[in-house]
C-alpha positions as CSV (number, residue, x, y, z in Angstrom):
1,X,68.7,49.0,66.9
2,X,66.8,52.3,66.9
3,X,63.8,52.7,69.2
4,X,60.5,51.9,67.5
5,X,59.0,55.2,68.3
6,X,62.0,57.0,66.7
7,X,61.6,54.9,63.6
8,X,58.0,55.9,63.4
9,X,58.9,59.5,63.8
10,X,61.5,59.3,61.0
11,X,58.8,58.0,58.7
12,X,57.0,61.3,59.0
13,X,59.7,63.1,57.1
14,X,60.4,62.8,53.4
15,X,63.9,61.8,52.3
16,X,65.0,65.3,51.2
17,X,64.1,66.6,54.7
18,X,66.2,63.9,56.2
19,X,69.1,64.9,54.0
20,X,68.7,68.5,55.1
21,X,68.7,67.5,58.7
22,X,71.9,65.4,58.3
23,X,73.6,68.4,56.6
24,X,72.8,70.5,59.7
25,X,74.1,67.8,62.1
26,X,77.2,66.9,60.0
27,X,78.5,69.1,57.2
28,X,80.3,66.1,55.7
29,X,77.0,64.6,54.8
30,X,76.5,67.1,52.0
31,X,78.8,64.9,49.9
32,X,78.1,61.3,50.9
33,X,75.5,58.8,52.1
34,X,72.7,59.4,49.6
35,X,71.7,58.3,46.1
36,X,73.0,60.6,43.4
37,X,71.6,59.0,40.2
38,X,67.9,59.0,39.3
39,X,66.0,55.8,40.2
40,X,62.6,54.7,38.9
41,X,59.9,54.7,41.6
42,X,56.7,53.0,40.2
43,X,54.8,53.7,43.5
44,X,55.4,57.4,44.2
45,X,52.4,57.7,46.4
46,X,53.7,55.3,49.0
47,X,54.9,57.0,52.2
48,X,58.6,57.1,53.2
49,X,60.2,53.8,54.6
50,X,62.8,53.5,57.2
51,X,64.6,50.2,58.0
52,X,67.9,48.3,58.2
53,X,69.9,47.5,55.1
54,X,69.9,44.0,53.9
55,X,72.6,44.1,51.2
56,X,73.2,41.8,48.2
57,X,74.8,41.7,44.7
58,X,73.3,40.2,41.6
59,X,74.3,39.3,38.0
60,X,72.1,38.5,35.0
61,X,74.1,38.5,31.8
62,X,75.4,35.0,32.3
63,X,74.3,31.8,34.0
64,X,75.1,31.1,37.7
65,X,78.6,29.7,38.2
66,X,77.2,27.4,41.0
67,X,75.4,24.2,40.2
68,X,71.7,23.9,41.0
69,X,72.2,22.5,44.5
70,X,74.8,25.1,45.6
71,X,72.7,27.9,44.1
72,X,69.7,26.7,46.1
73,X,71.8,26.6,49.3
74,X,73.0,30.2,48.6
75,X,69.4,31.4,48.0
76,X,68.2,29.8,51.3
77,X,71.1,31.4,53.1
78,X,70.1,34.7,51.6
79,X,66.5,34.4,52.7
80,X,67.7,33.5,56.2
81,X,69.7,36.7,56.2
82,X,66.8,38.7,54.9
83,X,64.6,37.4,57.7
84,X,67.2,38.0,60.5
85,X,67.4,40.9,62.9
86,X,67.6,43.9,62.8
87,X,64.2,44.5,61.4
88,X,62.4,45.9,59.5
89,X,64.6,45.5,56.5
90,X,65.2,47.5,53.4
91,X,66.9,45.4,50.6
92,X,69.8,47.3,48.9
93,X,71.0,45.4,45.9
94,X,73.9,46.3,43.6
95,X,73.8,44.9,40.0
96,X,77.4,44.0,39.1
97,X,76.8,43.8,35.4
98,X,77.7,47.4,34.5
99,X,77.6,48.8,31.9
100,X,74.6,46.4,31.4
101,X,73.2,46.7,34.9
102,X,69.5,45.8,34.8
103,X,69.9,43.4,31.9
104,X,67.6,41.0,33.8
105,X,65.2,41.7,36.7
106,X,65.8,40.0,40.1
107,X,62.6,41.7,41.3
108,X,59.0,41.0,40.3
109,X,55.7,39.7,41.7
110,X,57.2,36.7,43.5
111,X,60.3,38.3,45.0
112,X,58.4,41.4,46.2
113,X,55.9,39.1,47.9
114,X,58.6,36.9,49.4
115,X,60.6,39.8,50.8
116,X,57.6,41.5,52.2
117,X,56.6,38.3,53.9
118,X,60.0,38.1,55.4
119,X,59.7,41.5,57.0
120,X,61.1,43.9,54.5
121,X,59.6,47.3,53.5
122,X,61.1,47.8,50.1
123,X,64.1,47.6,47.8
124,X,66.7,50.1,46.5
125,X,68.6,48.8,43.6
126,X,70.5,50.0,40.5
127,X,69.2,46.8,38.8
128,X,65.8,46.3,37.3
129,X,62.3,45.3,38.3
130,X,59.2,44.0,36.5
131,X,55.6,42.8,37.1
132,X,54.6,46.2,38.3
133,X,50.9,45.5,38.3
134,X,51.4,42.3,40.3
135,X,53.9,43.8,42.8
136,X,53.3,43.2,46.5
137,X,51.0,46.0,47.7
138,X,52.8,48.6,49.8
139,X,56.3,47.3,49.1
140,X,58.3,50.3,47.9
141,X,60.7,50.1,45.0
142,X,63.5,52.3,43.8
143,X,65.2,50.8,40.8
144,X,67.6,51.5,37.9
145,X,64.9,50.5,35.4
146,X,62.0,48.4,34.4
147,X,62.5,45.4,32.0
148,X,60.4,42.4,30.9
149,X,62.8,39.5,31.4
150,X,64.8,38.1,34.3
151,X,67.5,36.7,31.9
152,X,70.1,34.7,33.9
153,X,69.5,36.8,37.0
154,X,71.1,35.3,40.2
155,X,72.6,36.2,43.5
156,X,76.3,36.9,43.5
157,X,76.6,37.4,47.2
158,X,74.9,39.0,50.2
159,X,75.7,40.8,53.5
160,X,78.5,42.8,51.8
161,X,79.2,46.5,51.4
162,X,77.4,47.7,48.2
163,X,77.2,50.9,46.3
164,X,73.9,51.7,44.7
165,X,73.3,54.9,42.6
166,X,76.3,56.4,44.4
167,X,75.1,55.5,47.9
168,X,77.6,53.3,49.9
169,X,75.7,51.0,52.2
170,X,76.8,48.4,54.7
171,X,74.6,45.6,56.1
172,X,72.6,46.9,59.0
173,X,72.9,50.6,58.1
174,X,69.7,52.5,58.8
175,X,68.2,53.6,55.5
176,X,65.4,56.1,54.7
177,X,63.8,56.1,51.3
178,X,60.9,57.6,49.3
179,X,60.2,58.6,45.7
180,X,63.1,61.0,45.7
181,X,65.8,58.4,46.5
182,X,67.5,57.0,49.6
183,X,69.9,58.1,52.3
184,X,71.7,56.3,55.1
185,X,71.3,57.6,58.7
186,X,74.2,57.1,61.1
187,X,73.0,55.6,64.3
188,X,74.7,58.3,66.4
189,X,72.7,61.0,64.6
190,X,69.3,59.3,64.4
191,X,68.0,60.7,67.7
192,X,69.0,64.3,66.7
193,X,67.1,64.3,63.4
194,X,63.6,65.3,64.7
195,X,65.0,68.4,66.4
196,X,67.0,69.3,63.3
197,X,63.9,68.9,61.1
198,X,61.9,71.1,63.5
199,X,64.6,73.8,63.3
200,X,64.7,73.7,59.6
201,X,60.9,73.8,59.3
202,X,60.7,76.9,61.5
203,X,63.4,78.6,59.5
204,X,61.8,77.7,56.1
205,X,58.4,78.9,57.4
206,X,59.6,82.5,57.7
207,X,60.7,82.5,54.0
208,X,57.7,80.6,52.7
209,X,55.2,82.8,54.5
210,X,56.6,86.0,53.0
211,X,57.2,84.5,49.5
212,X,53.6,83.3,49.3
213,X,52.1,86.6,50.5
214,X,51.0,89.4,48.2
215,X,53.6,92.1,47.6
216,X,56.7,89.9,48.1
217,X,59.9,91.7,47.1
218,X,63.7,91.6,47.5
219,X,63.3,93.9,50.5
220,X,60.9,91.5,52.2
221,X,63.2,88.6,51.3
222,X,66.0,90.5,53.1
223,X,63.8,90.9,56.1
224,X,62.8,87.2,56.1
225,X,66.5,86.1,55.9
226,X,67.3,88.3,58.9
227,X,64.5,86.8,60.9
228,X,65.6,83.3,59.8
229,X,69.0,83.9,61.2
230,X,67.5,84.6,64.6
231,X,65.8,81.2,64.8
232,X,67.8,78.6,66.8
């Protein structure tokens, strides 16, 4: 688990900045580890969230294959998993009903309240959500869409590797998310992110200061780029 102070620090950056920092630390991260398809964020004013992935898969286009008793046992096991360490959690759920992903909503008033009560900060899913006005206050959501019905929605499994909006996630991965999307943070790089963010901010400040000043030109941009290269 990551130190609590570091988790708090990571929350001060938006998700694009985290992606930029990861690119500095590991060039391979330019092509992997983040959502690449648009997701609906009904609460864009909420601050970034950082937590540990609680993964699951769902279906909604047909009834559960398990009988009522087995389905209840599965759901209780899932809730125990959600409430387990590491914490806080961010639920990452893949809808397996493609091309009809999001046919029915797993998430709404009740599920957002339950997951928040069990220590989670939000959900990232390519499935759908509903009950926006009754949603648990402060519980972030990134979803494939918004629909009115839950149809036959049910758990398929949990604790597995999932892929949501192009982002591959394993149970326990550190996830950062905000209105822009989500990204996984390798544990080995987490402590290096604040310094990388600081470096990037100082480099960008040179460009932004000149670009926003009167009389900006290509010549001044060339000067700014040269100054930027001197910052380490």
